[in-house]
N, C-alpha and C positions, 0 to 999 in steps of 0.2 A: 791174668794180668800181674799176681802177686810174683814179685821177685824181678820185675822189670825194671831197667834204669827209668828215673823220673824226667820228663819234660814239664817245667814249671811254668805256668802263666800266672803272672803277679796280675790280678784282675781288679779293675776298677769297675764301678757300676754305671753310676750317672753319667749319661753322655755316651756309654759305651755298650750297656746292655738295657739300658731303659732310657725313653724319652720323656719321662713324666714332667720335667721342666718346661716343655715345648708343646706338648700335646694335650689338648683339653680332654679328650676321650680318655686317655690314660689316666690323667688325675681324677677323672670321675671314677674309674674302675677301682682306683686304689682306695678312694674315699668310701666306696661300698663295702670293699673287702675289709677295710679298717673297722668299720661300723660293726661288721659282723664279728669280727675278731674281739672286739670288746666286751662283746655278750658272753665269750666263753670264761669259765672260772679262772683259768691260767693268766688271762690278761685284764681281769676285772677287780684287781685289788684283793683277791682272795687266794693269792699264791704266795710263793717264797720271795717274790719279787716286790719291790717298793712299787707304789703305784706309777711313779714317774717312769721308772725302769720298764715296767710292764708295757705302758702306753707307748714308749719307744719301740720296745720289742715288736708290738703289735703293727705300729707303722712300718716298720722295716720288712716284717713279714709280708704286710699288704703290698708294699712296693715290688718284693721279690716274686709275688704271684703275678705281676703284671709286666714281667719282663717281655722285651719284644720278641716275638715269635721268630722273625727272620734273623736277629741277631743270635739268638739261641740256636737256630738251625746252624748257622756258621760255624759256632762254637764247637756243635756236635760233629760236624764236617771235620773241622780241624782235628778234634780227637782221634776220630777214625784214621785220619791219614798219618797222624803222629805215631798212632799203635800199629799201623801197617810197617813203621819202620823198627818196630820191637821195643817201643818206649811206653810208658804211661803217662798221659796228660793228667796233670793234677792242678789244684788252683791254690794259691796263696793268697787270700783277701787282702788287697791294699787300698781299697777303696775308704772312704771316710764311714762307711755303714758299720765298719769293724769297731769303730770308737764305743768304748765303756762296754764292749761285749766280749766273752771269751769265744775261744774255737767251737766249744761246745754248744753254745748259745746260737752262735751263728748255724751250725749245722741242725741243730733241734729245733730251733724256732724259726731264725729268719729265713731260712731256705727250706722249711718243713714242707712247702708246696712245690720245691723244685729239687725233687729227689736226686734226679741226675747229677745236678750241681752239687748238693749236699753230700753225696757219696764220693766226690772227687776233691773235697776241701781237706787239704793238707794241714794248712795253719793259716794264721793271719799275721801280718807285720806289726810291729809295736804301734800302740796309739801315739798321738801327738804328745808333746811335752804338757801342753796345756790341760788335756784330759787327765793326767795324772795329777797335775796341781789342783784340778777341780776335785778329784776324789779325796785328796788329801785335806783340802779345805773342808769338806763335807763329813770328814771323818771316817770315809770308807776305806782309807788306807792310813798307816800310821805315819806320822810326820817324818820319821826317819827311813821311811820305805825308798830302797835305791831303785830308781827307774832305769828302764832300758837305755836311756839316753846318758844316765850316770853311769852305767856299767860299759857302754861304747866308748864314753869319753877316757875313761880309765884304762880299757882294755886296747882301743885300737886309735885312740888319739883324736876322735871328731865326735861331736854332739848330734843329736838327731833333730831337735826341735820339731817344727813341723814339715821337714822336707822328705818327700815321698822316696826321692831317690836314694838319700841317705839311709832310711828306714829298710829301704829293701838291701841295701849293701850290707847293713848289720845283720838283717835276717840270714843272708847268704854267709857271711862270715861264722854265725853261730851254727849253721847247718851243713855245710859243705862237707865237714867232715864226719858228720854222723849219717849223712843219707846218701844215696847214690844217684847224685843229681848228675844227668848228662847234659841238660841244656835248660835255658830259660829265656824267657820273653816277657815284657813289660806292655801291658795293654791300658792305654789311658787316653783321655779324650783332650781335646784342642785346649781345654782350659789349663791344663797343666803346662807350664814353660817347659819347652824342650831342653832348655839348659838344666833343669833340675836332673834330667836323667843323664847328663853329660859323663857321670861316673860309670856308666853302661853303655858304652859304645857300641852301636849295631845291634842292640838289644831293645830297641824302643819302637813299638807301633803305634803312631799317633792317629788316634779314632776321630773321624768326624763327628760332632756331637749331634748334628742333624741327621747324618746318615746312619749311626751306630756302626757296630761291628759289621764290616761288609765282605763281599766276597774279596775284594782288594786287601783287606787287613787280614782275612784268612790266609791269603796266598803269602803275604809278607811274615805273617807269624810262622807260617809253616818252614819258611826258608831259614828263618832264624832257628827256630828249635831242630831243624836238621843238622845244625853245626854245633858241635860239641864245646863246653866251655873248657879253658885250659886245666890241665890235671894239677898244676902245680901253681897255687895261688901265689900272687906277687906280695911282697911286704910293701908297706907304704900306706899313703892316702886311700887309694882305691884298690879293691880287690882283683877287678878283670880290668 
């Protein structure tokens, strides 16, 4: 797989890969897993993390351990189909799960019980502006820390705020020149306004949060990933 061009899925989790908000059985399984994790020294306040962060990471790991089996099978099927084209499917986590966490923490902690996903995580999109503001307020970042939104406004002329479509565009602008990206698709649920992804025409698959990532979604994502992005990015507001 090393050396293959990248097919990137910007991956949401809630409403795409997990139905924890709508399925009592899933909520129960998450609670059980979370309770078990809190008994481990890594998440019990005896680690390098603050207690609040340790509990947050434990909850996200518990949720990740309870992903929908059918949605995961569809994602694995998509990976196989994409790789049959000579590409490698990788994930950039665009879900709110990324907030306050590094790429390494997502791989080593949140998705520790989902190694198939963990080994395919390439990166995460920037956090929302409010997350950086909170970190500055609590002293975890210096007051003069330049956020990705600050850099994006200076470099490309638009701020990120909490808009997922803009965060994805910023990530692409920062990475297209340094990575061999063949194609990309955005997988997100119906709670996200389609207008948010207008900057990415033809690259958005809207997932029904009740059905999660389905065969129909897999087919649509494959069709998108089979089409390469332009080799010469356009100047102006939108990259593609």
